[in-house]
C-alpha positions as protocol buffer text, in pm:
chain_id: "A"
residue {
  index: 1
  type: MET
  ca { x: 1143 y: -443 z: 765 }
}
residue {
  index: 2
  type: THR
  ca { x: 767 y: -498 z: 775 }
}
residue {
  index: 3
  type: ALA
  ca { x: 557 y: -427 z: 470 }
}
residue {
  index: 4
  type: LEU
  ca { x: 431 y: -67 z: 447 }
}
residue {
  index: 5
  type: PRO
  ca { x: 57 y: -44 z: 530 }
}
residue {
  index: 6
  type: LEU
  ca { x: -161 y: 214 z: 360 }
}
residue {
  index: 7
  type: PRO
  ca { x: -385 y: 427 z: 582 }
}
residue {
  index: 8
  type: ALA
  ca { x: -645 y: 446 z: 307 }
}
residue {
  index: 9
  type: PRO
  ca { x: -665 y: 429 z: -74 }
}
residue {
  index: 10
  type: LEU
  ca { x: -625 y: 808 z: -80 }
}
residue {
  index: 11
  type: VAL
  ca { x: -315 y: 950 z: 90 }
}
residue {
  index: 12
  type: ASP
  ca { x: -186 y: 1301 z: 133 }
}
residue {
  index: 13
  type: ALA
  ca { x: 149 y: 1456 z: 51 }
}
residue {
  index: 14
  type: ASP
  ca { x: 272 y: 1457 z: 407 }
}
residue {
  index: 15
  type: TRP
  ca { x: 212 y: 1085 z: 443 }
}
residue {
  index: 16
  type: LEU
  ca { x: 392 y: 1007 z: 126 }
}
residue {
  index: 17
  type: ALA
  ca { x: 687 y: 1232 z: 225 }
}
residue {
  index: 18
  type: ALA
  ca { x: 711 y: 1060 z: 558 }
}
residue {
  index: 19
  type: HIS
  ca { x: 745 y: 715 z: 389 }
}
residue {
  index: 20
  type: LEU
  ca { x: 937 y: 799 z: 75 }
}
residue {
  index: 21
  type: GLY
  ca { x: 1249 y: 602 z: 171 }
}
residue {
  index: 22
  type: HIS
  ca { x: 1065 y: 283 z: 250 }
}
residue {
  index: 23
  type: PRO
  ca { x: 1201 y: -11 z: 44 }
}
residue {
  index: 24
  type: ASP
  ca { x: 854 y: -139 z: -38 }
}
residue {
  index: 25
  type: LEU
  ca { x: 720 y: 193 z: -164 }
}
residue {
  index: 26
  type: VAL
  ca { x: 687 y: 244 z: -533 }
}
residue {
  index: 27
  type: VAL
  ca { x: 567 y: 589 z: -657 }
}
residue {
  index: 28
  type: LEU
  ca { x: 424 y: 598 z: -1007 }
}
residue {
  index: 29
  type: ASP
  ca { x: 376 y: 916 z: -1216 }
}
residue {
  index: 30
  type: ALA
  ca { x: 60 y: 850 z: -1417 }
}
residue {
  index: 31
  type: GLY
  ca { x: 54 y: 1177 z: -1601 }
}
residue {
  index: 32
  type: VAL
  ca { x: -102 y: 1194 z: -1950 }
}
residue {
  index: 33
  type: GLY
  ca { x: -105 y: 1451 z: -2228 }
}
residue {
  index: 34
  type: ALA
  ca { x: 84 y: 1759 z: -2136 }
}
residue {
  index: 35
  type: HIS
  ca { x: 191 y: 1602 z: -1803 }
}
residue {
  index: 36
  type: ARG
  ca { x: 334 y: 1295 z: -1968 }
}
residue {
  index: 37
  type: HIS
  ca { x: 714 y: 1272 z: -1913 }
}
residue {
  index: 38
  type: ALA
  ca { x: 704 y: 1575 z: -1681 }
}
residue {
  index: 39
  type: PRO
  ca { x: 1051 y: 1745 z: -1644 }
}
residue {
  index: 40
  type: VAL
  ca { x: 1015 y: 1724 z: -1258 }
}
residue {
  index: 41
  type: ARG
  ca { x: 877 y: 1445 z: -1052 }
}
residue {
  index: 42
  type: ILE
  ca { x: 845 y: 1325 z: -695 }
}
residue {
  index: 43
  type: PRO
  ca { x: 1196 y: 1184 z: -608 }
}
residue {
  index: 44
  type: GLY
  ca { x: 1218 y: 817 z: -719 }
}
residue {
  index: 45
  type: ALA
  ca { x: 893 y: 826 z: -916 }
}
residue {
  index: 46
  type: ARG
  ca { x: 866 y: 593 z: -1214 }
}
residue {
  index: 47
  type: PRO
  ca { x: 662 y: 651 z: -1528 }
}
residue {
  index: 48
  type: PHE
  ca { x: 331 y: 467 z: -1547 }
}
residue {
  index: 49
  type: ASP
  ca { x: 278 y: 559 z: -1908 }
}
residue {
  index: 50
  type: ILE
  ca { x: -100 y: 540 z: -1987 }
}
residue {
  index: 51
  type: ASP
  ca { x: -36 y: 713 z: -2324 }
}
residue {
  index: 52
  type: GLY
  ca { x: 231 y: 459 z: -2397 }
}
residue {
  index: 53
  type: ALA
  ca { x: 301 y: 102 z: -2293 }
}
residue {
  index: 54
  type: LEU
  ca { x: 20 y: 90 z: -2032 }
}
residue {
  index: 55
  type: SER
  ca { x: -257 y: 100 z: -2294 }
}
residue {
  index: 56
  type: ASP
  ca { x: -347 y: -165 z: -2547 }
}
residue {
  index: 57
  type: HIS
  ca { x: -200 y: -40 z: -2876 }
}
residue {
  index: 58
  type: SER
  ca { x: -356 y: -335 z: -3064 }
}
residue {
  index: 59
  type: SER
  ca { x: -695 y: -154 z: -3001 }
}
residue {
  index: 60
  type: PRO
  ca { x: -811 y: 137 z: -3218 }
}
residue {
  index: 61
  type: LEU
  ca { x: -921 y: 313 z: -2899 }
}
residue {
  index: 62
  type: PRO
  ca { x: -707 y: 522 z: -2668 }
}
residue {
  index: 63
  type: HIS
  ca { x: -629 y: 423 z: -2316 }
}
residue {
  index: 64
  type: THR
  ca { x: -784 y: 74 z: -2310 }
}
residue {
  index: 65
  type: MET
  ca { x: -651 y: -186 z: -2064 }
}
residue {
  index: 66
  type: PRO
  ca { x: -370 y: -404 z: -2196 }
}
residue {
  index: 67
  type: ALA
  ca { x: -374 y: -775 z: -2173 }
}
residue {
  index: 68
  type: ALA
  ca { x: -289 y: -920 z: -1837 }
}
residue {
  index: 69
  type: ALA
  ca { x: 47 y: -1061 z: -1948 }
}
residue {
  index: 70
  type: ASP
  ca { x: 145 y: -719 z: -2100 }
}
residue {
  index: 71
  type: PHE
  ca { x: 42 y: -534 z: -1783 }
}
residue {
  index: 72
  type: GLN
  ca { x: 229 y: -770 z: -1566 }
}
residue {
  index: 73
  type: ARG
  ca { x: 545 y: -731 z: -1788 }
}
residue {
  index: 74
  type: GLU
  ca { x: 523 y: -352 z: -1767 }
}
residue {
  index: 75
  type: LEU
  ca { x: 465 y: -343 z: -1390 }
}
residue {
  index: 76
  type: ARG
  ca { x: 759 y: -571 z: -1331 }
}
residue {
  index: 77
  type: ALA
  ca { x: 976 y: -351 z: -1547 }
}
residue {
  index: 78
  type: LEU
  ca { x: 871 y: -54 z: -1312 }
}
residue {
  index: 79
  type: GLY
  ca { x: 1001 y: -251 z: -1020 }
}
residue {
  index: 80
  type: VAL
  ca { x: 654 y: -330 z: -872 }
}
residue {
  index: 81
  type: GLY
  ca { x: 638 y: -649 z: -675 }
}
residue {
  index: 82
  type: ASP
  ca { x: 356 y: -845 z: -500 }
}
residue {
  index: 83
  type: ARG
  ca { x: 453 y: -692 z: -166 }
}
residue {
  index: 84
  type: SER
  ca { x: 506 y: -340 z: -303 }
}
residue {
  index: 85
  type: THR
  ca { x: 297 y: -46 z: -172 }
}
residue {
  index: 86
  type: VAL
  ca { x: 217 y: 169 z: -465 }
}
residue {
  index: 87
  type: VAL
  ca { x: 122 y: 539 z: -469 }
}
residue {
  index: 88
  type: ALA
  ca { x: 7 y: 692 z: -805 }
}
residue {
  index: 89
  type: TYR
  ca { x: 2 y: 1055 z: -883 }
}
residue {
  index: 90
  type: ASP
  ca { x: -28 y: 1296 z: -1178 }
}
residue {
  index: 91
  type: GLY
  ca { x: 81 y: 1645 z: -1264 }
}
residue {
  index: 92
  type: ALA
  ca { x: -274 y: 1779 z: -1303 }
}
residue {
  index: 93
  type: GLY
  ca { x: -375 y: 1706 z: -942 }
}
residue {
  index: 94
  type: VAL
  ca { x: -642 y: 1436 z: -965 }
}
residue {
  index: 95
  type: TYR
  ca { x: -691 y: 1343 z: -1329 }
}
residue {
  index: 96
  type: SER
  ca { x: -520 y: 1031 z: -1457 }
}
residue {
  index: 97
  type: SER
  ca { x: -382 y: 882 z: -1133 }
}
residue {
  index: 98
  type: PRO
  ca { x: -713 y: 722 z: -1046 }
}
residue {
  index: 99
  type: ARG
  ca { x: -687 y: 533 z: -1381 }
}
residue {
  index: 100
  type: ALA
  ca { x: -355 y: 382 z: -1267 }
}
residue {
  index: 101
  type: TRP
  ca { x: -519 y: 285 z: -935 }
}
residue {
  index: 102
  type: TRP
  ca { x: -816 y: 137 z: -1114 }
}
residue {
  index: 103
  type: MET
  ca { x: -603 y: -60 z: -1350 }
}
residue {
  index: 104
  type: LEU
  ca { x: -407 y: -210 z: -1061 }
}
residue {
  index: 105
  type: HIS
  ca { x: -736 y: -284 z: -882 }
}
residue {
  index: 106
  type: ALA
  ca { x: -867 y: -453 z: -1202 }
}
residue {
  index: 107
  type: MET
  ca { x: -558 y: -670 z: -1202 }
}
residue {
  index: 108
  type: GLY
  ca { x: -605 y: -785 z: -843 }
}
residue {
  index: 109
  type: PHE
  ca { x: -358 y: -560 z: -673 }
}
residue {
  index: 110
  type: ASP
  ca { x: -488 y: -390 z: -355 }
}
residue {
  index: 111
  type: ARG
  ca { x: -171 y: -230 z: -211 }
}
residue {
  index: 112
  type: ALA
  ca { x: -218 y: 92 z: -398 }
}
residue {
  index: 113
  type: ALA
  ca { x: -326 y: 447 z: -330 }
}
residue {
  index: 114
  type: VAL
  ca { x: -382 y: 779 z: -508 }
}
residue {
  index: 115
  type: LEU
  ca { x: -190 y: 1086 z: -393 }
}
residue {
  index: 116
  type: ASP
  ca { x: -462 y: 1347 z: -319 }
}
residue {
  index: 117
  type: GLY
  ca { x: -390 y: 1657 z: -524 }
}
residue {
  index: 118
  type: GLY
  ca { x: -106 y: 1498 z: -708 }
}
residue {
  index: 119
  type: LEU
  ca { x: 219 y: 1683 z: -787 }
}
residue {
  index: 120
  type: PRO
  ca { x: 63 y: 2036 z: -728 }
}
residue {
  index: 121
  type: ALA
  ca { x: -32 y: 1931 z: -370 }
}
residue {
  index: 122
  type: TRP
  ca { x: 320 y: 1784 z: -319 }
}
residue {
  index: 123
  type: GLN
  ca { x: 485 y: 2098 z: -424 }
}
residue {
  index: 124
  type: ALA
  ca { x: 245 y: 2322 z: -241 }
}
residue {
  index: 125
  type: ALA
  ca { x: 335 y: 2129 z: 78 }
}
residue {
  index: 126
  type: GLY
  ca { x: 700 y: 2223 z: 22 }
}
residue {
  index: 127
  type: HIS
  ca { x: 821 y: 1872 z: -56 }
}
residue {
  index: 128
  type: PRO
  ca { x: 1124 y: 1823 z: -302 }
}
residue {
  index: 129
  type: VAL
  ca { x: 1108 y: 1733 z: -667 }
}
residue {
  index: 130
  type: SER
  ca { x: 1367 y: 1570 z: -884 }
}
residue {
  index: 131
  type: THR
  ca { x: 1467 y: 1561 z: -1243 }
}
residue {
  index: 132
  type: GLU
  ca { x: 1643 y: 1228 z: -1216 }
}
residue {
  index: 133
  type: GLN
  ca { x: 1508 y: 898 z: -1352 }
}
residue {
  index: 134
  type: LEU
  ca { x: 1687 y: 622 z: -1169 }
}
residue {
  index: 135
  type: PRO
  ca { x: 1720 y: 262 z: -1289 }
}
residue {
  index: 136
  type: VAL
  ca { x: 1517 y: 14 z: -1093 }
}
residue {
  index: 137
  type: ALA
  ca { x: 1546 y: -359 z: -1030 }
}
residue {
  index: 138
  type: PRO
  ca { x: 1266 y: -571 z: -1183 }
}
residue {
  index: 139
  type: GLY
  ca { x: 979 y: -661 z: -962 }
}
residue {
  index: 140
  type: ASP
  ca { x: 773 y: -983 z: -932 }
}
residue {
  index: 141
  type: PHE
  ca { x: 421 y: -832 z: -979 }
}
residue {
  index: 142
  type: THR
  ca { x: 160 y: -1090 z: -1060 }
}
residue {
  index: 143
  type: ALA
  ca { x: -151 y: -993 z: -1253 }
}
residue {
  index: 144
  type: ARG
  ca { x: -474 y: -1156 z: -1116 }
}
residue {
  index: 145
  type: PRO
  ca { x: -749 y: -1005 z: -1329 }
}
residue {
  index: 146
  type: ARG
  ca { x: -1078 y: -933 z: -1154 }
}
residue {
  index: 147
  type: PRO
  ca { x: -1375 y: -981 z: -1394 }
}
residue {
  index: 148
  type: GLY
  ca { x: -1621 y: -692 z: -1422 }
}
residue {
  index: 149
  type: ARG
  ca { x: -1409 y: -402 z: -1315 }
}
residue {
  index: 150
  type: LEU
  ca { x: -1378 y: -284 z: -1674 }
}
residue {
  index: 151
  type: LEU
  ca { x: -1680 y: -319 z: -1903 }
}
residue {
  index: 152
  type: ASP
  ca { x: -1704 y: -338 z: -2278 }
}
residue {
  index: 153
  type: ARG
  ca { x: -1963 y: -185 z: -2508 }
}
residue {
  index: 154
  type: ASP
  ca { x: -2213 y: -469 z: -2488 }
}
residue {
  index: 155
  type: ALA
  ca { x: -2210 y: -477 z: -2111 }
}
residue {
  index: 156
  type: VAL
  ca { x: -2262 y: -101 z: -2100 }
}
residue {
  index: 157
  type: ALA
  ca { x: -2546 y: -128 z: -2342 }
}
residue {
  index: 158
  type: ALA
  ca { x: -2715 y: -377 z: -2116 }
}
residue {
  index: 159
  type: ALA
  ca { x: -2648 y: -162 z: -1816 }
}
residue {
  index: 160
  type: LEU
  ca { x: -2830 y: 129 z: -1984 }
}
residue {
  index: 161
  type: THR
  ca { x: -3147 y: -78 z: -1985 }
}
residue {
  index: 162
  type: ASP
  ca { x: -3114 y: -190 z: -1615 }
}
residue {
  index: 163
  type: PRO
  ca { x: -3324 y: 18 z: -1382 }
}
residue {
  index: 164
  type: ASP
  ca { x: -3085 y: -62 z: -1097 }
}
residue {
  index: 165
  type: THR
  ca { x: -2773 y: 74 z: -1277 }
}
residue {
  index: 166
  type: ALA
  ca { x: -2663 y: 433 z: -1296 }
}
residue {
  index: 167
  type: VAL
  ca { x: -2431 y: 515 z: -1586 }
}
residue {
  index: 168
  type: LEU
  ca { x: -2245 y: 835 z: -1499 }
}
residue {
  index: 169
  type: ASP
  ca { x: -2060 y: 1041 z: -1756 }
}
residue {
  index: 170
  type: ALA
  ca { x: -1752 y: 1232 z: -1620 }
}
residue {
  index: 171
  type: ARG
  ca { x: -1711 y: 1469 z: -1921 }
}
residue {
  index: 172
  type: ALA
  ca { x: -1782 y: 1837 z: -1900 }
}
residue {
  index: 173
  type: HIS
  ca { x: -2148 y: 1922 z: -1932 }
}
residue {
  index: 174
  type: ASP
  ca { x: -2107 y: 2095 z: -2279 }
}
residue {
  index: 175
  type: ARG
  ca { x: -1963 y: 1781 z: -2414 }
}
residue {
  index: 176
  type: PHE
  ca { x: -2234 y: 1565 z: -2255 }
}
residue {
  index: 177
  type: THR
  ca { x: -2501 y: 1773 z: -2420 }
}
residue {
  index: 178
  type: GLY
  ca { x: -2322 y: 1787 z: -2749 }
}
residue {
  index: 179
  type: ALA
  ca { x: -2288 y: 2169 z: -2745 }
}
residue {
  index: 180
  type: ALA
  ca { x: -1906 y: 2145 z: -2745 }
}
residue {
  index: 181
  type: PRO
  ca { x: -1724 y: 1947 z: -3003 }
}
residue {
  index: 182
  type: GLU
  ca { x: -1539 y: 1635 z: -2897 }
}
residue {
  index: 183
  type: PRO
  ca { x: -1152 y: 1660 z: -2882 }
}
residue {
  index: 184
  type: ARG
  ca { x: -1138 y: 1362 z: -3110 }
}
residue {
  index: 185
  type: PRO
  ca { x: -1306 y: 1504 z: -3425 }
}
residue {
  index: 186
  type: HIS
  ca { x: -1422 y: 1168 z: -3575 }
}
residue {
  index: 187
  type: LEU
  ca { x: -1660 y: 1112 z: -3277 }
}
residue {
  index: 188
  type: ARG
  ca { x: -2024 y: 1215 z: -3261 }
}
residue {
  index: 189
  type: GLY
  ca { x: -2135 y: 1457 z: -2998 }
}
residue {
  index: 190
  type: GLY
  ca { x: -2375 y: 1386 z: -2715 }
}
residue {
  index: 191
  type: HIS
  ca { x: -2413 y: 1109 z: -2462 }
}
residue {
  index: 192
  type: LEU
  ca { x: -2522 y: 755 z: -2385 }
}
residue {
  index: 193
  type: PRO
  ca { x: -2904 y: 722 z: -2382 }
}
residue {
  index: 194
  type: GLY
  ca { x: -3018 y: 722 z: -2013 }
}
residue {
  index: 195
  type: SER
  ca { x: -2681 y: 827 z: -1866 }
}
residue {
  index: 196
  type: THR
  ca { x: -2633 y: 1106 z: -1616 }
}
residue {
  index: 197
  type: ASN
  ca { x: -2377 y: 1376 z: -1631 }
}
residue {
  index: 198
  type: LEU
  ca { x: -2149 y: 1406 z: -1321 }
}
residue {
  index: 199
  type: PRO
  ca { x: -1834 y: 1599 z: -1437 }
}
residue {
  index: 200
  type: PHE
  ca { x: -1533 y: 1466 z: -1256 }
}
residue {
  index: 201
  type: THR
  ca { x: -1444 y: 1822 z: -1158 }
}
residue {
  index: 202
  type: ASP
  ca { x: -1759 y: 1825 z: -944 }
}
residue {
  index: 203
  type: LEU
  ca { x: -1593 y: 1581 z: -717 }
}
residue {
  index: 204
  type: LEU
  ca { x: -1282 y: 1794 z: -668 }
}
residue {
  index: 205
  type: ALA
  ca { x: -1210 y: 2098 z: -447 }
}
residue {
  index: 206
  type: ALA
  ca { x: -1061 y: 2421 z: -584 }
}
residue {
  index: 207
  type: ASP
  ca { x: -715 y: 2304 z: -481 }
}
residue {
  index: 208
  type: GLY
  ca { x: -742 y: 1991 z: -701 }
}
residue {
  index: 209
  type: ARG
  ca { x: -795 y: 1743 z: -408 }
}
residue {
  index: 210
  type: TYR
  ca { x: -1099 y: 1522 z: -370 }
}
residue {
  index: 211
  type: LEU
  ca { x: -1392 y: 1669 z: -179 }
}
residue {
  index: 212
  type: PRO
  ca { x: -1437 y: 1533 z: 183 }
}
residue {
  index: 213
  type: LEU
  ca { x: -1614 y: 1199 z: 202 }
}
residue {
  index: 214
  type: PRO
  ca { x: -1964 y: 1341 z: 308 }
}
residue {
  index: 215
  type: ALA
  ca { x: -1963 y: 1568 z: 3 }
}
residue {
  index: 216
  type: LEU
  ca { x: -1858 y: 1284 z: -227 }
}
residue {
  index: 217
  type: ARG
  ca { x: -2129 y: 1064 z: -92 }
}
residue {
  index: 218
  type: GLU
  ca { x: -2392 y: 1342 z: -129 }
}
residue {
  index: 219
  type: ARG
  ca { x: -2296 y: 1413 z: -499 }
}
residue {
  index: 220
  type: LEU
  ca { x: -2278 y: 1048 z: -587 }
}
residue {
  index: 221
  type: ALA
  ca { x: -2611 y: 982 z: -420 }
}
residue {
  index: 222
  type: ALA
  ca { x: -2768 y: 1267 z: -613 }
}
residue {
  index: 223
  type: ALA
  ca { x: -2631 y: 1137 z: -948 }
}
residue {
  index: 224
  type: THR
  ca { x: -2715 y: 769 z: -896 }
}
residue {
  index: 225
  type: ALA
  ca { x: -3065 y: 847 z: -754 }
}
residue {
  index: 226
  type: GLY
  ca { x: -3052 y: 549 z: -531 }
}
residue {
  index: 227
  type: ARG
  ca { x: -2959 y: 292 z: -797 }
}
residue {
  index: 228
  type: PRO
  ca { x: -2734 y: 26 z: -636 }
}
residue {
  index: 229
  type: ARG
  ca { x: -2503 y: -34 z: -937 }
}
residue {
  index: 230
  type: LEU
  ca { x: -2273 y: 228 z: -1099 }
}
residue {
  index: 231
  type: VAL
  ca { x: -2094 y: 234 z: -1429 }
}
residue {
  index: 232
  type: ALA
  ca { x: -1855 y: 533 z: -1498 }
}
residue {
  index: 233
  type: SER
  ca { x: -1787 y: 659 z: -1849 }
}
residue {
  index: 234
  type: CYS
  ca { x: -1594 y: 962 z: -1993 }
}
residue {
  index: 235
  type: GLY
  ca { x: -1403 y: 1037 z: -2312 }
}
residue {
  index: 236
  type: SER
  ca { x: -1160 y: 742 z: -2315 }
}
residue {
  index: 237
  type: GLY
  ca { x: -1178 y: 570 z: -1986 }
}
residue {
  index: 238
  type: VAL
  ca { x: -943 y: 805 z: -1783 }
}
residue {
  index: 239
  type: THR
  ca { x: -1156 y: 1053 z: -1588 }
}
residue {
  index: 240
  type: ALA
  ca { x: -1422 y: 787 z: -1552 }
}
residue {
  index: 241
  type: CYS
  ca { x: -1185 y: 637 z: -1302 }
}
residue {
  index: 242
  type: VAL
  ca { x: -1201 y: 962 z: -1104 }
}
residue {
  index: 243
  type: LEU
  ca { x: -1568 y: 893 z: -1050 }
}
residue {
  index: 244
  type: ALA
  ca { x: -1531 y: 518 z: -992 }
}
residue {
  index: 245
  type: PHE
  ca { x: -1241 y: 578 z: -737 }
}
residue {
  index: 246
  type: ALA
  ca { x: -1460 y: 831 z: -560 }
}
residue {
  index: 247
  type: ALA
  ca { x: -1736 y: 578 z: -538 }
}
residue {
  index: 248
  type: HIS
  ca { x: -1491 y: 327 z: -393 }
}
residue {
  index: 249
  type: LEU
  ca { x: -1382 y: 580 z: -137 }
}
residue {
  index: 250
  type: ALA
  ca { x: -1747 y: 656 z: -50 }
}
residue {
  index: 251
  type: GLY
  ca { x: -1815 y: 285 z: 15 }
}
residue {
  index: 252
  type: HIS
  ca { x: -1998 y: 187 z: -305 }
}
residue {
  index: 253
  type: PRO
  ca { x: -1975 y: -194 z: -325 }
}
residue {
  index: 254
  type: SER
  ca { x: -1887 y: -250 z: -688 }
}
residue {
  index: 255
  type: PRO
  ca { x: -1839 y: 57 z: -916 }
}
residue {
  index: 256
  type: THR
  ca { x: -1724 y: -30 z: -1271 }
}
residue {
  index: 257
  type: VAL
  ca { x: -1560 y: 159 z: -1570 }
}
residue {
  index: 258
  type: TYR
  ca { x: -1650 y: 154 z: -1934 }
}
residue {
  index: 259
  type: ASP
  ca { x: -1315 y: 89 z: -2086 }
}
residue {
  index: 260
  type: GLY
  ca { x: -1299 y: 291 z: -2411 }
}
residue {
  index: 261
  type: SER
  ca { x: -1599 y: 504 z: -2309 }
}
residue {
  index: 262
  type: TRP
  ca { x: -1720 y: 765 z: -2549 }
}
residue {
  index: 263
  type: SER
  ca { x: -1422 y: 698 z: -2793 }
}
residue {
  index: 264
  type: ASP
  ca { x: -1573 y: 351 z: -2840 }
}
residue {
  index: 265
  type: TRP
  ca { x: -1953 y: 418 z: -2829 }
}
residue {
  index: 266
  type: ALA
  ca { x: -1954 y: 735 z: -3045 }
}
residue {
  index: 267
  type: ARG
  ca { x: -1746 y: 607 z: -3345 }
}
residue {
  index: 268
  type: PRO
  ca { x: -1959 y: 657 z: -3652 }
}
residue {
  index: 269
  type: GLU
  ca { x: -1922 y: 295 z: -3757 }
}
residue {
  index: 270
  type: THR
  ca { x: -2091 y: 159 z: -3436 }
}
residue {
  index: 271
  type: ALA
  ca { x: -2422 y: 322 z: -3539 }
}
residue {
  index: 272
  type: LEU
  ca { x: -2515 y: 314 z: -3163 }
}
residue {
  index: 273
  type: PRO
  ca { x: -2779 y: 560 z: -3035 }
}
residue {
  index: 274
  type: VAL
  ca { x: -2653 y: 895 z: -2921 }
}
residue {
  index: 275
  type: VAL
  ca { x: -2853 y: 1161 z: -2737 }
}
residue {
  index: 276
  type: THR
  ca { x: -2793 y: 1540 z: -2745 }
}
residue {
  index: 277
  type: GLY
  ca { x: -2921 y: 1799 z: -2507 }
}
residue {
  index: 278
  type: PRO
  ca { x: -2951 y: 1777 z: -2129 }
}
């Protein structure tokens, strides 16, 4: 059987349902928080555990990228191979699944897509769910890291001084201004100096799917104000990927993600500048 081609990096529930039995297809449940270890899943889905093994637990920060060797080991254990076609979804709709896609992209793997609307869209389309977690044969996935897809604090600090770079913050507006407390209570409130607020929810429709491409392009263009380079940030590097993936869909040449994001920058011990207000 020929390898399964993807129509685009974003697929809908009907496309996934039509190809669910393909031997090269691997479906990954990338749910976090309340959606981690969901009791029901798309049949055959395997847990891409961002809250667990697929974050670097040697780091004090949540959700940072594991080392290439660790990522490769975990993906192989999930049965992902170099010829696999991967579709990631989450139980919230579009929330943490773009993080899974971005991690695969950062590790040199391009045969991946996000399920638009996630598990809610799958169920709304009338497709079946399962409670079974089936064993899988190990895969032969090879990590080939791409430099620059995930940035550290120093790179972001430099980006903030670059007039050609837009740093976009995916958090809710009240968190961006500092009016609402951070969910991680040790963090300072506010935002990166010179960053622009674009809540990730502004790129989603009421049903939890991404907006159509023309609307994505319009909202990203307004937020970047013509600057050719884009860095996405958020609370811990998860919903930043909703923005970065949208930019990829919209044809942006090289969006990047601040790995660690506000949970890194706003730690009191960093003494980095923080801005409050709009």
